[in-house]
TORZA-608386 format. One record per residue (C-alpha): residue in three letters; residue number from 1; x, y, z. Coordinates in Angstrom, 2 decimals, padded with zeros to 5 digits. Layout:
N
+---------+-----+---------+---------+---------+
: residuo : num :       X :       Y :       Z :
+---------+-----+---------+---------+---------+
:     ala : NUM :       X :       Y :       Z :
...
+---------+-----+---------+---------+---------+
END
This chain:
104
+---------+-----+---------+---------+---------+
: residuo : num :       X :       Y :       Z :
+---------+-----+---------+---------+---------+
:     met :   1 : -189.41 :  095.35 : -020.09 :
:     his :   2 : -187.61 :  094.98 : -017.27 :
:     val :   3 : -184.77 :  097.25 : -016.56 :
:     arg :   4 : -181.71 :  096.65 : -014.51 :
:     tyr :   5 : -180.10 :  099.14 : -012.43 :
:     ser :   6 : -176.99 :  099.11 : -009.92 :
:     ile :   7 : -178.55 :  099.93 : -006.40 :
:     val :   8 : -176.01 :  102.07 : -004.27 :
:     val :   9 : -176.32 :  102.97 : -000.92 :
:     glu :  10 : -172.80 :  105.25 : -000.23 :
:     lys :  11 : -171.15 :  104.28 :  003.42 :
:     ala :  12 : -171.17 :  108.24 :  003.29 :
:     lys :  13 : -174.73 :  108.95 :  003.20 :
:     ile :  14 : -174.79 :  106.84 :  006.05 :
:     thr :  15 : -171.76 :  107.69 :  008.70 :
:     asp :  16 : -171.31 :  111.35 :  007.24 :
:     tyr :  17 : -175.07 :  111.84 :  006.86 :
:     leu :  18 : -177.68 :  109.58 :  008.68 :
:     leu :  19 : -175.43 :  108.76 :  011.69 :
:     val :  20 : -174.37 :  112.39 :  012.48 :
:     trp :  21 : -176.88 :  114.94 :  014.96 :
:     lys :  22 : -177.81 :  117.48 :  012.79 :
:     glu :  23 : -179.60 :  120.60 :  014.50 :
:     lys :  24 : -182.16 :  120.45 :  011.71 :
:     asn :  25 : -183.94 :  117.44 :  010.09 :
:     asp :  26 : -181.53 :  115.07 :  012.37 :
:     lys :  27 : -181.45 :  111.11 :  011.50 :
:     ser :  28 : -179.15 :  110.07 :  013.71 :
:     ile :  29 : -181.34 :  109.99 :  017.51 :
:     phe :  30 : -184.17 :  108.01 :  015.78 :
:     leu :  31 : -181.31 :  105.41 :  014.41 :
:     asn :  32 : -180.01 :  105.24 :  017.58 :
:     his :  33 : -182.82 :  104.34 :  019.33 :
:     leu :  34 : -183.66 :  101.95 :  016.61 :
:     gly :  35 : -179.82 :  100.05 :  017.37 :
:     tyr :  36 : -177.89 :  101.57 :  014.43 :
:     tyr :  37 : -174.70 :  103.83 :  015.42 :
:     gln :  38 : -171.27 :  104.29 :  013.43 :
:     asn :  39 : -169.90 :  101.03 :  014.70 :
:     asn :  40 : -172.34 :  098.94 :  012.97 :
:     trp :  41 : -173.42 :  100.74 :  010.08 :
:     glu :  42 : -172.95 :  098.48 :  007.89 :
:     asp :  43 : -176.18 :  096.66 :  009.31 :
:     leu :  44 : -178.13 :  100.04 :  008.45 :
:     gln :  45 : -176.75 :  099.86 :  004.81 :
:     ser :  46 : -178.00 :  096.35 :  004.59 :
:     asp :  47 : -181.37 :  096.93 :  006.56 :
:     ile :  48 : -181.69 :  099.85 :  003.83 :
:     leu :  49 : -180.73 :  097.79 :  000.96 :
:     asn :  50 : -183.34 :  094.95 :  002.00 :
:     ile :  51 : -186.27 :  098.01 :  001.66 :
:     val :  52 : -185.18 :  098.83 : -001.85 :
:     gln :  53 : -185.14 :  094.92 : -002.67 :
:     asn :  54 : -188.48 :  093.81 : -001.14 :
:     asn :  55 : -190.49 :  096.98 : -001.88 :
:     glu :  56 : -192.48 :  098.74 : -004.87 :
:     ala :  57 : -190.65 :  101.72 : -005.68 :
:     ile :  58 : -192.74 :  104.81 : -006.64 :
:     phe :  59 : -191.97 :  107.69 : -008.73 :
:     gln :  60 : -192.42 :  110.86 : -006.47 :
:     arg :  61 : -191.00 :  113.82 : -009.24 :
:     asn :  62 : -188.34 :  114.81 : -011.73 :
:     ala :  63 : -185.35 :  115.77 : -009.58 :
:     pro :  64 : -183.87 :  119.04 : -009.74 :
:     phe :  65 : -180.66 :  118.40 : -011.21 :
:     gly :  66 : -181.26 :  115.23 : -013.11 :
:     gly :  67 : -182.99 :  111.91 : -013.01 :
:     thr :  68 : -186.21 :  111.36 : -010.82 :
:     leu :  69 : -186.85 :  110.57 : -007.36 :
:     his :  70 : -188.92 :  107.40 : -006.10 :
:     lys :  71 : -190.42 :  106.32 : -002.36 :
:     val :  72 : -190.14 :  103.17 : -000.95 :
:     thr :  73 : -191.59 :  102.62 :  002.08 :
:     gly :  74 : -190.42 :  099.66 :  004.14 :
:     glu :  75 : -189.83 :  098.47 :  007.94 :
:     leu :  76 : -186.60 :  099.17 :  009.88 :
:     lys :  77 : -186.37 :  097.03 :  012.86 :
:     asp :  78 : -190.05 :  097.42 :  014.17 :
:     lys :  79 : -190.01 :  101.02 :  012.64 :
:     arg :  80 : -191.79 :  101.83 :  009.70 :
:     val :  81 : -189.41 :  104.15 :  007.73 :
:     val :  82 : -189.84 :  106.05 :  004.01 :
:     thr :  83 : -186.85 :  105.60 :  001.93 :
:     ile :  84 : -186.10 :  108.29 : -001.31 :
:     trp :  85 : -184.09 :  106.82 : -004.19 :
:     leu :  86 : -182.77 :  109.01 : -007.34 :
:     leu :  87 : -183.00 :  106.76 : -010.61 :
:     ala :  88 : -180.43 :  108.38 : -013.04 :
:     asp :  89 : -181.45 :  109.92 : -016.10 :
:     asp :  90 : -180.02 :  106.88 : -018.05 :
:     asn :  91 : -181.57 :  104.46 : -015.38 :
:     ser :  92 : -178.53 :  102.84 : -015.02 :
:     ile :  93 : -178.03 :  103.70 : -011.00 :
:     phe :  94 : -180.68 :  103.57 : -008.40 :
:     arg :  95 : -179.05 :  105.81 : -005.49 :
:     phe :  96 : -180.16 :  106.03 : -001.70 :
:     val :  97 : -181.02 :  109.95 : -000.84 :
:     thr :  98 : -182.27 :  109.84 :  002.23 :
:     leu :  99 : -184.93 :  108.21 :  004.54 :
:     tyr : 100 : -187.53 :  109.43 :  007.80 :
:     pro : 101 : -189.84 :  107.62 :  009.28 :
:     glu : 102 : -193.43 :  107.51 :  007.94 :
:     lys : 103 : -196.18 :  109.73 :  009.76 :
:     his : 104 : -199.17 :  107.75 :  010.54 :
+---------+-----+---------+---------+---------+
END
């Protein structure tokens, strides 16, 4: 049976989290080097959606507050990245959580 769910990559997750410099676990410098900035955040959103739609989601573990966490590996520009997704308990929403460069 094929389960249908909504894929969600919220604007705030990109503009208020990924593309904002943080002292710990910063993602913005890596993404800026790839050409993603606040003024073209939609490009990053589109590229993240492309990763999840064209690659396999691999179960990682149960999430602490419900649902399950999944890893989807793909490419942003020419760099391999790991994206993390939360699948809701009712399997209705697959929500983007974070991304980071894939370690080789």
